[in-house]
Structures are given as structure tokens and as C-alpha cells.
N, C-alpha and C positions, 0 to 999 in steps of 0.2 A: 517398139521396145523402149522401155524407160531408160533415160540417160540423165546424167548430171545430178544423180541422187534423188530424182523425182520418182514418186510411186507410180504404179500402173494406172491408177485412176487419173492422176494429173496428166500423164503422157497421153492417155486416150482422149482426155478432154481437149488437150492442146493440139493433138495431131489428127483430129477428125472434124467432121462437120456436123456432129450430133446437135440436134436442136436442144433448147433449154428444157422442153417437155420430156425429151428422151432421157436427159441426164436426171431429171427429177424422178422419172419412173424407175430408172436404174437404182437410185439411192433408196427409194422406198422398198425395192425388192431385196437389195443386198444388205443394207444396214439393219441391225436388230431392232425390233420394235417391242415396246413394253405394253403388254395387254392390260386392260383396265381391271381384269379379274386376277392378275398375277399377284402372289403374296411373297413376302420376304421373311418368312420365319420357318424354322425347322427344328427337329428335336435336339435337345442339349445332351451331348454324350461326353464322358470323360474316359481317358485311356484304361483306367482300372475296371471299367464296366464292360469292356469287350471280353468275349469268350476266349477259350484256349486256342481255338482254331480261327480267331479273328485278330486283326491288327488295327490300330488307330491311324486312320488316314489323316496326316497333318495338314493336308490341303482341303479335303472335304470336311474335316472335323467330325468324322463319324467312323463307326466300326465297319470294316470291310473283311470279307472272308478271305482266308489264305488259300493258296492253290492246293492242288492234290498233293498228299503226302507231306504236308507242311503244317507247322504250328507257330504260335506266337513266340517272338524272341523275348529276351529278358527285359528289354525296355518297353515292349508292348507297341512299338511303332513300326515293326517290320516282321518278316516271317523267316523261319529257319526250317531246314529239313527235319522230318520226324526221325526218331531213333531207327537205325537200320537203313537209312537212305543217305546217299552221298549227293553232294551238290555238283551239278553239271555246269550251270551258268549262274552268274550273279551280276545283274546290271545296277545294283544299288537298291536299297529299300526292299519292298516286297517282290520285286521282279526277279525271282530265282526259279531254277529248274532242278528237280530232284529225281534221283534214280535209285531203285532198290538195289542193295548190295547182294551179291551171290551168297548161297547158303554156306559155302566154306570160308567166307570172309564177312562175317556179320558185323564186325566192329567198324567204326568210322574213326578216321584220324582226328587229332585234336583240332585241326583247321577245318574239318568237315568236307574236304575235297576228294578224299580217297577212302576206299574200303580196305580193311586190313584184318588179318587173323590175330586174335588176342591169345596170350598165353594163359590167361585166367578168365574170370567172369567179366561182365559188362556193367557199366554204371547205368543210372536211370536215363542218361542222355545217349546211351549206345556207344560210349567210349570205352577203351580198354581200362581195366582196373588192376592195380598192382598192390601187393601187401605193404604194410607199414615199413618204412626204412628203405624201400626200393623206389627207383625212378623208372618211368616208362620211356623206352627208346623205340621210336618209329622209323628213323632214318639213319643212314650212315653219316659219317662226319662230312662227306661231300654233298649231302642232301638227298642221296638216292633212297627211295622208299623201299623199306624191307617188305618182304612177302609176309612175314609174321613178326609182330611186335614182340619185344622182350622186356623183362623186368630185371633191372640190374640193382644189386645190393651195394649200398654205399659203404666204403671202407672206414670203419670206426676204429681201426687200429691206431697205435701211437704214431705210425708213420704218416697218417692222413688226417685223422679226427674229422671225418666228414659224415654228414647226414643229409637226407633228402630235404629239399626246401619245401615251403608251404604248398607250392603248386605240384610237387611231385615230379618235376621234369628236370631236376638238376641236383647234383651233390654239392653241398656247401660245407665250410668248416663249422665245427660245433661252436656254440656260444662259449666265450672264454672262461666264464665262471665254472662251466662243467669241467673243462680241461684242468683248471687250477685246483678244483676241489677233488675230483675223482680220477683225473688223468684218463678220462674216457668221455664219450658222448652221452653217458647215462648218469642220472643223478639218483643213485640208489641209496636206501637207508644205510646208515643213520643220517646221511646228508639231507638237507632240506631243499625241496623244489618249490619255488614261489615266484610268480610273475614271470615265468620263463627263464629264471636264473637259478643257479644251484649254489647253496651255501653250506659250509660245514657247521655242525652243531656243537663244535668244541669251543666256540667263542663265548664271550660274556653277553652276547646280544639276547635280549628278552625273548623267550619262546612264546609267551602268551600275549598276543596283541589284540587290540579291540578295533575292529573295522566298522566302527559305529559313526554314523552321521547324526549329529545332534541338532535339533531344531527347537531351541529354548523358548522361542516366542510362542510356539504351539504346544510345547511340552511333549514333543515326540522324539523318540530315538529309534533307529532301526539300522540294520546292517546294509551298508552301501555296497553295491556291486563293484563300483570303482575302487573303493577302499579295500574290499576283500581281494581284489585282483592285484593291486599295485602298491598297497601300503607297505606290506612286509618287504617286498623286493626293493622298493625305493629306499626304505630305511636301512636295509642290510647293505645295499650297494653304496649308500652314502657313507655309512660308518666303516665298513670293511675296506672299501676301495677308494673312498673319497671321491666318488663319481659326481661331477658337478651337476649334471642333468638330473641325476637321481636326488641329490640334495635339494635342488630347486623344486622337483616334483613333490618331495616330502613337505617342504615348506608350503607349497600350494595347498596340500591337503590340510595342513594346520590352519591356513587362512580360510579354507572352505568350512572349517569347523569353528570359525569366529575367534581364532587365537585362544580358545579356551583350553586350559590344561589343568590336570590334577596330578600331583606327584604320585598318587596311589594307583593311577591307571596308565596303561600304555596305549593311548590312542595316538592320533597323528601328532598333536602338540606335545604329548608326553614323550613320544619317541624322539621328536626334535630336541626337546630339552635334555634328554639323556645324552644324545650325540653332542649337543653343545657343551655340556659339562665334562664330557670325557675326551674332548678334543682340544683342550686348552693349550696343549703343547704345540698345536699348529700355528698359534699366533692370531693376531687380529688383522683386519683389513683397514687401511688408511688410518690406523691408530684409533679406531672406534672400538671401544671395549665390548660393545654389544654385537659387533659384526665379526664372527669367527671365520677363519679361512675355510674355503670350500662351501660354507653354508650361506644361505640368504640371510639378510638382516630383517628379522621379523619383529623383535621386541626391543624396548628401551630398558628392560629390567623391571623387576617387581618391587623395588624399594619404595616405601611410602615417602611422599614429598619430592619425588624425582621429577614429576611432570612440571611443576612450577619452575624448577631450575632450567629445564630444557626450553620452556616456552618464553621465559621472561628474564633470562640472565645475560645472554650474549646477543647484541643487536646484529642484524645482517649487515655485512660490510658494503653496503651500497646505498645510494640516496635516490629519493623520488622527488620530482618537482612538476608542477602543473604548467608553468610558463617559463619563458626566458630561454637563454642560449643552451642551458643544460637541462632542457625539458626531458623528463623520463617518466612516462606514464604507462609503460608496458611491463606486465608481470610475465616473465619468460619461464613458464613451467615446462619441464620436459619429463618424460617417463620412460623407464626401462621396462619393456613389455615382455612377458613370458607366456607360453602356452601352458596347458594343463599338464603336459608331460615334462615340463621343466626346460624346454628349449627356449633360448633367447631369440626373440623375434626381431626387435629393432629398437633404436631410440626414436621417440616421436614426441613432437610438441603437443600440448594439450589443446591447441587451437583446432578448430574444426569440429568440436563437440565430442572429443574422445571420452570425456567423463559425463557428458550430457546425453541422457537417454531420450529426451524430448527433441523431436526434429524441429529445425528452424533454419533460416538463412545463415550463411557463413558469417555475414556481418554481425548479426545479432548474437550468434554463438560466441564469436571472438570478443564481443564487448565484455564478457565475463572477466577478461584478463586486462582490462583497462584500469589502471590504478586510480582509486578514488570513486569508482562507479559501483554503487551498490547494485547487485544483480540478483534477480529472482526469476526463476523459470519453473513451471509446473505443467503437467499434462497427465492424461490417462491413456495407458497403452494396453491394447488387448493382449491376452495371454498367448493366443496363437502367433502373434507377431514376435513375441519374446522367444517362444520356442523355436521359431524359424530363424531369427537373427542371431541367436546365441546357443548353438548346439553344444558348444564347450566354452568354459570360461576363459577369459584372458586376464592376466594379473599384471598390476602396475606398481612399480616403485617410483614415487613422484619426487622430483627435485625442482628446486628453483635455480635457474641459471642466472649468473650475474657476472659483471666485469669489474675487476678491481682498478685501482688508480693507474696501474701499469698496463692496463688493457689486456690482462690475462683472464681467461675464462675459467670460472669455477661453478660448481653446483653445490647446493645446500640441501641436505635431506629434509623433506617435509614430514613431520610427525602426523600420525593418524590417531584420532580418538574414535574407536569402534564402540558404539553404544550397546552392541550386542555381546561384547566380551564378558565372560563370566570368570571370576577368580574366586575360588573356594565357594562356588555356587552362588555368588553374588554379582549383580550387575554394577560393578564398581564405577564404571565410566558414566553411569547415569546419576552419580552423586553430584551435588552442587559444589562440593569442595574439590578443587583441582588437586589437592594433596593426595587424594585417594585414587586418582586416575592412573591407568596403565596404558601408556602410549605404544602404538605399534607402527609398522611401516607399510606393509603390502596390502593392496585392496583389489577387489574385482567388482564388476557391475552386476552380472547375472550368473548364477550357478544352476544349470539344469542337469548337471551330470551326477553329482553326489546323491541326488534324490532318486536315482534309479535303483530298484531293489534287486531284481533277479537277472535282468538282461540289459546290457548297455544300449541296445537298439530299441528298447521299449520306451513308452511314454513315462516320464518321471512321475513319481508319486507326489513329490514336493519339489518346489523350486524356491530359490532364495534370490531376492532382488534388492539392490541398493535403492531404496525408495526416497531417502533423504541424504543428500550430499551437500555439505556446507563448508565453504572455504573462508576462514576468518583471518584477518590481518590486523595486528595490534601495533599501534604507533608507540614509539619509545617516548616516555614522559619528558617534557621540556625540550624536545628536539627542535632544532631550527633548520635542519637540513633534510628532513624527510626520511629519517631512519626508522626502520621497523624491526620488530622481533620476528623470528621464524614463523611463517604461516602455519595454520593448523587446519587439517582436514577432519571434519566431524562427519561420520557416516553412520547411517542406521539402515539395517536390513529388515526386510519383511519376509516371513516364511509363508508361502502360499500353498495350500492344499489343492492339488489339481483334481477336480471332480468333473466339471464340464467346461473344458477350455474355451469353447466357442462362446460361452456366456460370461466368462470371467475376464476381469481387467484389473490393472493395478495403477495407483496414482503415484507418480514419482515427482521429485522436485530437485532443483539444483540452485544454490544461492552462493553469493559472495558478499561478505559483510566486512566493514572496516570499523575498528573500535579504538578508542583512546581512554585513558584514565580520566574519569569525570570527577574525581574527588576534589581537586582544586576548584573546579567550576562550582561544585556544590557548596564548598566552604564560602566562596565569594558571594554566592546567591544567598546563603544563610546570613552572612554579615549584612548585606544590603537589606534583606528582609527585616533583620533585627533593628537596624538603624532607622529605616523608613517606618517600620511598625511603631517604634518609640515616638517618632515625630507625629505619626497618625494619632497616637493616644493623646499627645499634648494638644494637637489640633482639635480633637473631639472634646477634650475638657474645656477648651476655650469656647467652642461652639455651644456646649451645654451651659456654660456660665452665662454666655450671651443670651441664650434662650431663657434661662431662669430670670435674668434681668428684664427681658421683654415680656414675660408673663406676669411679672410682679410677685413672684413667690420665692422667698428665701429658703424654704424647707427642702431638704433632700429626701425624696420619697421614691416609691416604686416607679412613678411616672418619670422622675428624673433619671433613674438608672436605665429605664427603657429608652429614653431619648438619647442618653449617652451611647448606648449600644447601637442605636440606629445611625447616629453620626459616625461612630467608629466603623460601622460596616461600610459606609460610603467612603471614608478615608482609607480604610484597609483595601477596599476594592481598587482605589487609585494606586495604592502601593503595589498590589499584584499586577495591575496593568502596566505600571512603569517597569517593573522587574521583567515581566514576560516580553514586553515589546523590546526592552533593552537587550535581553538575552537572545531573542530571535534575530534582531538586527546584528548582534555580535557574530552569531554563527553564520548568518547570510554574508556579511561583508568579509569576515576573516577567512571563511572557507572558500568562497568563490573567487576572492581577489588575491589569494596567496600565490606566491611563486614556488619557493621551496616549501614542502608540506610541513606544517607545524601543528595544525589542528585537523581533526576529523569529526564528522557529524555524529551526534549521539545516535545509537541504534534504537529501534523502537522500544525496547525494554527500558533504556535510559531516558526516553522521552516521557515516561509515565509521570514523573515528578513535575515536569513542565506542564503537562496536560492537566494535572491536578491543580496547579496554580491558576491556570486559565479558567478551569471550572469554578474554583473558589472565587476568583475575581468577578466572574460573570454573575454568580449567585448573589454576592454582596452588592454588586452594582445594580442588579435587578431589584434588590430590597431598597436601595437608595432611590431608585427611580420610582418605585411604588410609593415610597414615603413622600417624595416631592409631589407626586400626582395627587395623593390624598390631601396633602397640605394646600395645594392650589385650589382644590374644589371645595374647601371648607372655610374659606376666608369670609370675613364680614365686609360688605361693601354697600355704600349708600351714595346716591347721586343727589347732590344739593342743588336745588333749582333756585337761582337768584332772581328769576324773573318776577316782577310785581305787576299787579293789575293796573291797567291803563285808565280806568274810569269806571262808570256805573252804567247799568242798563236796567230797563223796566222788565220785570220778570213776573209771570203769572203765578199766582199762589193757588196750589191745589186745594180744593175743598172750600175755598172762600169766595171763589168767583171774582176775584179782583187781582190787581197787580201791585207790585211794590218795587222799590229801587234796590238793586243788588250790584256788587262789584263784578267786573268783567272777569270770568274764569281764565286762569293761565293754562295755555295749551300743554298737554302731556306729551305731545309728539316729539318735542326736543329731547325729553328724557328717554323716551323709547328709542330714539335715533342714536343717542349716545350709548345707551345700554346695548343696542344691537352692534354698534361698532366695537364696544368692549368685548362682546362675545366673539366677534370675528378675529380679534387679535390675540385671543387666548392661545391659539396653537400656531401662531406665526413663528417661523424659524429663520435663522440667518443662512440656512442652506436649503436647497431644494432636495428633499429626500429621494424623489424619483430620479433626478439627475445624478445624485450621489451614487445610488445603487447601479444605475445603468452604466455610468462612466467607469466605475470600478470593475464591473463585470466585463465591459468592453476591453479594458486594459489587460485584464487577466486572461480572458478566453480568446480574444481576437488578436490583440497586439502580441500576446504570448508571454506576459510577465509570469504566468504560472510556471513556465519552464525553468525559472530561477529556483523553484522549490524542488526540482529533481535532485536526487542524491547522486550527482555526478559533478565533475570539476568544471563543466562547461558553463560559461556565463552568457551564452547565446539565448536570444528570445525565441528562436525557432529551432525545430528539429525536423530533419528529413524523414519522410515516412518509412524508408527501408531501414533506418537506423534503430538501434535498441533504445527504448524509452525506460529509463530507470524509475523505480518507485519514488513516490513523493515523500519528502520529510515533513512530518507534522509541524515541526518547529519552523522550517522554512516557509511552509504554506501560511502559517500564522504571521511570520515576519513580513512576507511579501504583501499579503492582504491588508495587514495593519498599516504598513507604510503607505500603501496606495490610498487606503481609506482616510488616513490622517492628512496626507498631502492634498487630496481632492477636497476634503472638508475644510482645511485651512485656506486653500485657494478660494473656495466659495465664501468663507467668512470675510476674508480680506476684500474680495471683490464686492461683497454685499456692503461692507462698511465704508470702503473707499470710493466706490463708483456708484453702486445701485442706490444706496440711501441718499447720496448727495445729489445725484442728477436725475433719478427716476422716481423713487418713492421711498419715503421713510414713514412707515405706518405708526410707529410709536410717537414720533413728534407730530405727525398728522392728527393723532388722537388727542394730544394735548391742545393743538390748535382748534380742533373741533369742539372741545369742551369750552374753550374761550368764546368761540363764535356762537355756541349754543347757550352761553350763560349758565353752564352746568359745571359744578365742581365735583370731584370724586373723593370721597372719604373712605379709605380702605384700611382695615385692620387685619393684618396677617397673624398677629399674636394678641393676647389679651390686652397688653398695654403698649403695643407697638404696631405701626403700620405706615401708610403712605397717604399723602394728600396732594391732589392735583388741583391747583387753583384755576378755575375756569370762569371766574367772574368777569363779565364783559366790561370793558372800559367805556362802553357806550351807554350803559345803563339798561338797555333793552336789546334782546336778540330776536324776539317775536315781532318781526316787522316785515315791511314789504321789500320788494327787490330794489327799488330806487333808494330807499333809506339804507339798506344793507350795503349797496355799492358805495354810497356816500361815506358810510362809516369805515369801510375798508380803505377808501381813498384817504380819509383823514388820518387813519392809523399809519398808512404808508408814508405820509408826508410829516409824521411826528407832530400832528396838530392835536393830539389827545395824550392822555397819560399812558404809561407803560402797563403791561399786563401783570406784572408781579404782585405778589401779596403785599410786599413792603413797597410803599410809594417810591416811585422813580427807580424801580428795579425790574428786571425781567424774570426773576425766579418764580416759576410756577409749580415746581415739583419739590416735595419735601419728604423727608423721613420724619415720622412723628413718634414721640414717646409720651404717652398720655398718663396722667395721674390716675390713681385708683378711684378717686372721687368722680372724675370725669367718666371713667369706664362704668362705674356703677349706675350713674345717671343714664348713660347710653343704653345699658342693658335693660333698665326699667322700661324705657320707651320701646326698645327693640323687641321685648317680650310681647308687648301688646301688638306690635306690628306683625309678628310671625306666629301669633297664637293659633291661627287656623291654617298654618302651613302655607300661607301665601296665596297667590291668585289662582292656583290650580283648583281651589275649592270654592271660589267666589260664586260660581253659578249655583252651587247647592247650599250655600250659606244663607242664613237669614239676613234680612235687611239691616238689622241692628248691628250684626257682626261686621258686615261690610262697612257700615258707617264708622264703627269703632276702628277698623283697620285704616280707613281713609283719614280719620282724625289722627291716628297714631303716626301716619305717614307725614301729615302736615306738621305734627308736633316735632317729629324727628328732624324734618327739614328746617323748621324754625329754630330748634335747639342748636343744630350744627351750624346754621348760618350765624346765629348770635354768638356761638362759641368762637367762630372764626373772626367775628367783629369785636371780640374782647368785651362782650356785654357782661359775661359772668365773671366777676372779679375773683370769686372763690374758685373758679375753674379756668383761670387765665393761662396763657402760654407765652413763651418768648422764643425768638428765633436766633439761632446761632449756627456757626460752621462746625463741622466735625473736625476733630483733631486727626492728624495724619495717621497716628497709631490706631485710632478708632476705626478709620477707614480700612487699614490693613487687616486688623483683627476681626472686623465685622461685628463689633459690639460697642455699646455705649458705656462710658465710665460714669456719667452723671445719671443719677436715678431721679425721675420726676416725682418729687414729694408733694409740694403744694401746687406747683405750676407744671403744665405740660411743656414739652420742648419740641420745637420744630427745627429740624436740621436742614439747611440748604442742600439740595440734591440736584446737581447739574447733570448727573449721569443717568437720570431716569431709572433709578434703581427699583421703582415699582414694578419693572418688568420681571423681577425675580419671582413674582407670583404668576408669570406667564411662561410658556415654552421659550420665548425670546431670551429671557434672562438666564436660562439653564441650558444653553446650547452645548457647553462642554460635557455636562452629564449625559445629555441625549446622544451626542456624537459618540462618546465612549461606550455608552450602553448599546447603541446600534452596532458599533464595530465589534464588540465582544459577542453580541448575539450572532452576527454574521460568522465570526470565527468559530464559535462553539458549534454551530450547525455544520460548518465545513469540516471541522475536526471529527465530528461524529459520522458524517456521510461522505467526506472526500468529494464534494460536489459543489463548485462555486455557483452554478446556476440555481440549484435548489436553495442554497444559503441566501442568495440574493432575493429570490422570490419570497421566502419565508420572512426575511428581514423587512422587506417592504410591506408584506401582509400584516405583520405585527405592528408596524408603524401606523398603518391606517386604522387598525383595530383600536389601538390606544388613543389615537387622535379622535376617533369617533366617540369613545367612552369619555374622553376629556371634554369634548364639546357638549355631549348630551348631559352629563352630570353637572358640568359648569353652567349650562343654561338653567337647569332646575334650581341650582343653588342661587344663581343670580336673580331668578324670578322670586324665590322665597325671601331673599334678603332685601329686595328693593321695591316690592309690590308691582313689578313690571310683569304684565301678562306674558307667559312663556310663548304664546302663539305669535307674538310680535318679534321674537328673537329668531333670526334666520341663521 
């Protein structure tokens, strides 16, 4: 025998000497086995598919036949005895036993356990039937079963005023309105019977009422069964007796009709208005003129201009702060809830998703009421779920709870802007002017009741769903303590025609927005734009004047106007950039860092102006970038070779069969090498574009700086996954990405200038050194009469030499045993800005025309020999002319060297015009880099930044913005190199195939 709580199998195994094989055999025989051919599926049945003589077995999940003389019960999950059969035993569920009643006692008692004789007929269930006004009596007062049931008439006399109850088993007192109206339990004419109540027709109450449910969105109106049954009785009970529940029910019907009323019709809202106007003597509630005693508060009145006074006159007597000891970031909304019959349900907080139809976690739902957090939620809900979850509507009067300075609790009524409200057949609340709005109080989420036409138990023909609910909070202007005006609930309902519920769904949304008056910010922005725009005009005029001086043209023509507009576009782009970055950083710093709330972020509609500024700035900056790109690829450049032949050689003469003495040709490889190096530094920048893009993207996406752009009060760089993630502010996204881009770019530029160029590699200075080592000077004209000169004449006389002599020359130069490299003796100045005279330019053009007549070396292979010889001759002529010009050989085209004035450097223009002599300005800043990417880093940096930001503002995706930014950088870099190579080849007679 098993002891100690052990089972029989354990006891047997422990108390016997069975072998392991015996135990194994026992287990195989006793324990159930799963056959390989066994299946695990069966027919799917639902309770309603079972027949009348079957019940649904909740264990087997299938239909099972009832026993003899039995049928299905009302629920369908058990059996009851058939009519004429009494119950003998009942063990729960379908396990019952039935016995046929004798012929003289064919009736069955209400509980089904006994047979009884009936005084009259039988019901369909085999129970005794009594006439109207009578009750069925089956037992004595002590519970003894009568041999024959009796039907007792309830006493309707003045002494009792009783009638049979709905079940017909008890006499109850008549409804009080019957007694008050007719002093009986009957409501005979001329009295009025409606909704189970009796009213006298001698009052002033309207006799003709409209039980119509209006669905203005679909343009449909029909008689609602709910209104037909209860509108008249609710209105009469409210007016005649001041019944609180009836008044609430009447108010609910008005709200179900979207608070629409017309003085000429007596629908729900019309009746409510009649009662409101005729009960003025009752007084008001809490001194609110719109809140009549006994009536719900539905309207704020219909006077024009009332809404702005309610919404922006009296601030809420409480403060909000994001940080500090007095931190207050919770909006404590509460609602008084009522059922459709007007019964008060309870006070409840809006937390937990009371007004949010979309399901979500409690943490995310409650984030809607965190002050300063812009909230957005939307989803799509199937119609069957709505019909199941909302069989009847629940109504809410919303209040904001707050505590005053004395720690007393108060509530402030929250007004409602119902976009479906019609006044005089116009949707006044959809008007852009708040002066025409009509504010209301009560709301509901779903109404599936008023859309039922003939039977309240049938499927509704139409339902009404609150598809858009928006809670907006307005900050008091110039507040320093976080004061706000009363919040406003904006609600929009959608009318849905129910045709095929299983295939229908509805999209709903809930949002919370925070607004402040942006008028002052716009004024300040306009002032900044006007001042900086004026400075941009002045800057553009100076640039245009400098350009006119450099091209040697005093005339103001169409080209001059075009050039001014291009310069102005670039300067205006910088103005827009400064304003947008400054504005973005202002909102970022002051919103995220504030303690007591004094500023709120602009809403998306208010951001449009900012986005327009960003778009204009980018478009103008792109125009400036293209202008600089075209400017750089159209410069005139020539490499002056100072190398001279070292002797003569014997050279065979073609066609003569003899030899003759000729000078040793100068190698072209040095020129090619310098030209190739020039080609390489054309797109050298002070920053690494790939590093720039990847670093900014890393900081935004991985470190989490993008979270600073969320429209909430948190300054944290991380967000926990379960928490609600607020939508992004476009202004803050622009501010964060701009700040990071500028910081990383400036750090790179400083690192490049302070460390990299000093200790690793300085390609600009290296190029100047290379020119000197190669005995090549660079003559560059960026304008017709202005350009740059790099003096590369070797101090050793020759550069085309062997390694030993080259090392010796470098050693002598390091030990100061030779002259300095500068153009002026005993100086180191090798780079100059040059302003050449018109005569010099004309002479240059005549030679240059011959040099480029056949479009340079790209066509040398297909050109005739004479053309090639002419180009070579022109090359040597140009080389000789420029060399002699530098050596002051041409007195009529001479030049002098001077320093630029400080003001000339600041303004970027030359005050002295080269009339007879050209002017060479000492240039220690290597300003020739202005025709390279290197000298335009600021423009490139801002252009890339604005390109990145514009893409992000359009797509809200930092990764895509980073990819497209780097892609466009590479595309323009490729175009710059390709076109620059071709231009270099055509200007210098260098074969493009040697430019890598």
C-alpha cells in the first residue's frame, strides 16, 4: 500500500523485487502511446451551429445530442426538459433526467421541477400563462406547492397602485408619473405615454418632436430607435420634474447629434435649448452662466467672438517647469463619465488610454499627459472590434485638475471644439477664424446606438467614431513661470456606413500639441534678415566692383548685373544659413535647458517658414557653389619653364644624309610633373569628407544626439525602448545636425592647419617647393587682368640634373650658400597676386590664341604636322614672353612689386588700377588656392551641411542624408577633376594622358 504521499507505482517499485525489464514492460503496457498514424485535427464547430436537440460540449468542443425528452437551453451549452416534462435530477450541465407530466397536470412550474395544473393556457415553454395585469402564483407563502396554479389580479386602486412586474410573478407599485398624472396605473388619453412614463398634455412642452439622428458627414438622416423611445420621455422628465438622470440622458442625445440645433426644430439639442431657456429661474451651477441647475453643461453659448475670450483671456492658475525643485510636468486631466441613460459612472483620470482608442502600453499611453511632450498616436481598428467593445457610448466631461498656492485642489473645465458641429447648417468650427467657433463640453468616443433604426438589438446602420482627437496647450505670451491658457480638445467624428463589418475598418488618431505665439520670433527674424540682407547687398556691390576692376571693364552691362546677382545669391545664402542655424540653436538651447517653461517649440505648421528659409539658403548656396566650380575650371594657366639648354649635340638631318650641330632639347617631363601635381591639388580639402560624414552620422545615430531633436523636454541622449518616442522637430533636427557638422568641420580644419600641415604634409606649400625644384613658374589668370604668380625659378640655374648634383644643390640651399628663392633678390616671396595691364593681356591673348587654336593636345594626333609645329612654336613663344616679362625685359609692359593695403586685403579688391605697368602684390597667404577647393573650404562646408540638412528635412532620415551627401561630393569631385584636366591640357599644351 502506498504511504508517505507516494503513488502506487512508486510504492510497488520500492516494495518489490521486480527486475528492470519487468518495470520497463509494465510502463510500455500502461502508459499511453502515440501512434505514428495518429492525427491531431478535428472539425471546427461553434455553439450556434448545433441543432435544437443538441448542446455544445465545452470540453470536447463539439455538438452532442441531448438525452430523451430534452432540448437545448438558452445558452446552447446544456440541455433542459422539453415542454410537458418535469426535471427529476440535475447534476449540472447536460446531465439531467426528465419525466412526462400526467394528463391532468400538463403545466410545468417556473423552476421546472414540478408538474402543475394551469388556470389558463400554456406558453411555448410549457409554463402557465396569465392575462395582462395578473401574476402567476404557484406556491403558498410558506413555499408549499399548489395543486393548481392561480392568476391573481394586481390591485390598481388608490389604496395600492400596483401592477404586475415585467416577469409577471410579482405586484409592484406603479411608476410615479402615472400616479401623479392620472391617479391610476393607466395612462389614458389625453395624457401622453412615452418611454414608460406618463405626462399630462396640459403643459407648454412641445408635442411635435423629431427623433432623428443626423449624420452630416454622409448627408444621411433617419429615425433612431433610441431617440424614438427615450427622447420625449427624457425631455419631459427633465423639464417637468427636473429629473437629473433624464436631463443627463437628454444632453447625451444632443451630444450624439453633434451638438447641432436649429431653433425651428425640436430635435434633441432643440429640446435641450428650450429647457435651458425656460429654466433660468433655477439658477446656475458654480456661477457658470452656461451651466443651468439640473442640466448638464453642453455649450459655451452661441455669441460670436466668445471662443477667443474663453481660450486666451484667463491663464490657468498653475505653473509648469521642466527641472528644479518645483518641477511640474504632469497634466492631471480628470473626467466625469456618464452612461447613455444619464447615470453618473465615476470620476476617472484620463491616464490609461481613456480617450485613446489605439491600444498600447500604459507607459506610452500616459506619456500623452507629460507636459512639453508632443504626442502622436494613430492606428487602424476593425469595425467588429468597435462594435464589440462599444455596445453603448460613454460620455465624458473633461477637466484639468490643479493645486493652488494654498494646496487646495481645483478643476478647470476643458472646452471642446467639435469639428462636426453645425450651426445654421454651417460647419462653423471648421472655419480658420476662432471668432466664429462654438465651443462645447461633452464628448464621446464611439456611438453604435443612435444608428439603430428599428430594433435596439440589431446591427446599427451607421456608427460614429471619434477618428481625430487633438489636445492643444497654449503658452501665455512672455511668461517666465510656465503659465498656460485653458487646454482645448479638438475632436472630429467620422460617420461609417455599416455594410460589411468584417471587411471594414477605421483609422483613428490621438495627439497632444504645444503652441506659443510666434509673432515676436517672426519679427526678430525679419529684422535680422533685413539687416543682414542689407549687408549682403553691400558685400555683393564691393565684390562686383572688385570683379569689374579685375576684368578691366568700367562699363555696367548685363554681365555686370548677372555677376552682382550671383554674388548676392552667395551672400544671401550665408544670411539664410546664419539665421536658420541661429534660430535652430536658440530653440534647441532655450527649450531643452529651461527650468520654468518660457518657450515652446513651433508646431509643424509654424515650422514652414523656417523650412522655406532653409530651402532658399540651400538653393542660393548651390548656385554659389556651381559658380565657383565653373570659375575654377575656366582659368588661364601656363607653366613657365626656366630651364635652358646645356650645350649642343650632333643631329642627323632628314633628307640630306648628313649631320649638324643643334642645341640639347630641354626635357618636358618636369612640366608634365608639375602639371600633374597641380591637377592633384585641385580638389584637396582641409577636411576629409568621408570622415566628416561618418563622424556626424555616428554621433547622431549611435551616440544618440538625434534624441535631442525629439519634441519633449528631456535632454538625454538615450531613450529606453518601452518609453514613448516623441516625434522629431524639424527645427531641432536642423539645429543638432548643423551644430555637429560645424563642430566636426571646424575641428578638422584646426587639426589640419595646426598639426597636419605642420608635421605631416602641406600640399600647397609642397607644390610651391616642387615648382622651385623643377625650375617651373606658374602664371595663372583667374580674371582678364588679375591672377596669381608662383615664382618657381631655381636658384641653382638648372633643375634637369643628376642625383648627385641635385643633392648638392639642396645641401647648399640648406646651408644658405646660395641666393634665396624669392622673385625679389634676398627675399623668400614666391607667391604673388598680379594685376596686369590691358596691353600685357592683349599680348598674352595673341600668343594664347595660336596656342589653343586647335583645342590643345587632344587633337594633336589628327592634326597636320604644320599645325603641331605652330602650336609648339606658340608654346615656346609664350614661355619666352612670360619669362622675359618676369625678367623686366619689356619696358612697355613692365611691372612693380608692392604690398597690399590692409583695407584691400579685408575687402578683397585692389584700389590701384594697372594702367601702364602691371602690379605684383606680395602674397604670403598662398591666395592662389582660391582657384582650388582648398581655398573655398567655407563654401564647400556650408554647401555640404545644407545639402545634408535639406535631404534630412525632406526624408527624416540621417543615414540617407549622409549617403546622398557623400555621393554628391564624389560626383562633383569627379566632374571638377575631369573638366579641370581638360582645361589644363588645353591651356598649357600638356597631353591629357599624362595627367593622373
